[in-house]
Steps between C-alpha positions, in 0.01 A plus 500: 500500500253784615216596271565849342242763601347725232737772568807303454354351171431859373858606599640197292278559200601859504861406517459261211319757286761772572786271384327287229549183704268224397449234775166288513565392862515797738536263790860402370588861440402566853715227632792626279477837681486354838828535701594234751478749788131558415438117492671466839271755657210309359610162596269449804199617300512262212639152400828375633673459157688837493656419172173508324452862636800698385692562169818298543401203319363709198822699509694173433273413215511852355865506499520191282240627269685834455824321427341282246325795317823703496712211381246429214497871407866536497549174304270640235602870487884450517566217258876588453585516856671216706386338823715742706351822351143359530563407871625853586208649324256266687671585844445864412130453446413272792718654769331669800569852355288435213226337687499791737493751216202322327323457850546867581376615156170326567493604863486141633593625855158669524315175475721275716353354816754538773510436864490796737858485587620466144268773386625744772871449388442580137427154380277621207808671342756237594678360195493145601126511567429664159719255320348187667147631432578573143610137447195382698268684275648336203442160669146595569434592140656178381277292736198691416522527130798303372850547357394727199333745729797510730730548206285798371501654847873472532592630153248802530622588846872463404479676174702793614781294635495289183549811299809581701673169421835559352528850648677621804215481771454492867421125493841381426655297788787746540653325794533167301634681193766694713604182686552307184693787345744548795557129553583461132727806490655545842380197696348686777144501630327843579403556867196697611440694825203673632643853605163681566126428558262788551135540539231306695527118528257430210633769272868494551747633246825294473858620400735221397875530435649271241863396568744336278784376721526769759423791260153671499386454138138627494188582703139414452160588653173303516193422711659180624862348511471299198370794296792715626742231414366481140517877473873500615590240252324679223674816576837345483413323177381801341788718620759260369301417192496133558302324211169353617535164332 
């Protein structure tokens, strides 16, 4: 892994200060913010073990730590709820949408190291990159300072989402809720079709139509197909007052 220069160290220290992130090993944080595309471009300049030079292994670790912290939190905070309710709440908190919301709030995209091609196509604002890097940061804090430090980081950064638990929020998995409801009531699966995509390649806005049978039931919009599908399912659920449980 390449040694950080003083400019990068200063940038990461400022990022940590701005967001009250405590991590002793800045080298691990730098790794957490290194996308595979950047590592690939550097592959001939440094050691051959590419997996030690980008954040995918830390992402794997951070995902597990995030899940454990949220499971413990929910178990303690919602003592009267059963396994199914706790599972739904956990899914709401660890899904890509919540990771992206947290990552965007701390402007994670601004400190990501990306390859030239990835950067030029909007990689610093791509949901998947933000979500992966957010999990990687958690993994870095865990390795650097232990589980308690990772728990503190997660609960601090996720506090706005934790306050929304039990309320109607944008972090519900509306597609799953709608499919469960339709299969239970009319034994039909909803179908989604992209009907429009406008804007430059790295900033497209998608329109998705939701069909039940052959009937157009709702439309949704989003920055990618998944987000637009979630929006369409949400619009149908809210219009038809389908309970969110």
